[in-house]
C-alpha positions in Angstrom: 202.9 127.3 153.0 201.0 129.9 151.1 199.1 133.1 151.8 196.2 131.8 149.5 194.6 129.0 151.4 191.7 128.0 149.2 192.4 129.1 145.8 195.2 129.4 143.3 194.3 132.8 141.8 194.9 135.9 143.7 191.6 137.4 142.5 188.6 135.8 144.4 186.3 136.6 141.5 188.2 134.4 139.2 188.2 131.6 141.8 184.4 132.0 142.3 183.8 131.8 138.5 186.0 128.7 138.3 184.1 127.1 141.2 180.7 127.9 139.7 181.7 126.5 136.3 183.0 123.3 138.1 179.8 122.9 139.9 177.8 123.3 136.7 180.0 120.8 134.9 179.6 118.3 137.8 175.8 118.7 137.6 175.8 118.2 133.9 177.9 115.0 134.4 175.4 113.6 136.9 172.5 114.5 134.7 174.2 112.6 131.8 174.6 109.6 134.0 170.9 109.6 135.0 169.9 110.1 131.4 172.1 107.3 130.2 170.7 105.0 132.9 167.2 105.7 131.8 168.0 105.0 128.1 169.8 101.8 129.1 166.7 100.7 131.1 164.4 101.3 128.1 166.7 99.5 125.7 166.9 96.5 128.1 163.1 96.4 128.3 162.9 96.5 124.5 165.4 93.7 124.2 163.5 91.5 126.7 160.3 92.2 124.8 161.9 90.9 121.6 162.3 87.5 123.3 158.6 87.2 124.0 156.6 85.1 121.5 154.8 86.8 118.7 151.4 85.8 120.0 151.9 87.8 123.1 152.3 91.0 121.1 149.0 90.5 119.2 146.7 89.9 122.2 143.7 92.3 122.5 143.8 95.2 124.9 142.8 94.0 128.4 141.1 97.4 129.0 138.7 98.0 126.1 137.3 101.5 125.7 133.7 100.3 126.2 134.4 99.4 129.8 135.6 102.9 130.5 132.7 104.6 128.9 129.4 105.0 130.9 126.1 106.1 129.5 125.0 109.6 130.5 121.6 108.3 131.7 120.3 105.1 133.1 117.3 103.3 131.5 114.2 103.8 133.5 115.4 107.1 135.0 113.4 110.3 134.7 116.1 111.8 132.5 116.2 108.9 130.0 
């Protein structure tokens, strides 16, 4: 059929550049799909959150800072 089996251009350098640019475009397309999926996920969570009652948004933090902080010394210890 043709002497050129895998590319249309007679110059292999041009064919390689076309292939590389095609691969980069395909990677950018896939990255755009993943980014769009992440944005859609966040938007769906936000919309679901809007259906929650107002009281649920005003509840206190279940992990107050005081439970995460520890004193440096213990009462009755030699360093206290």
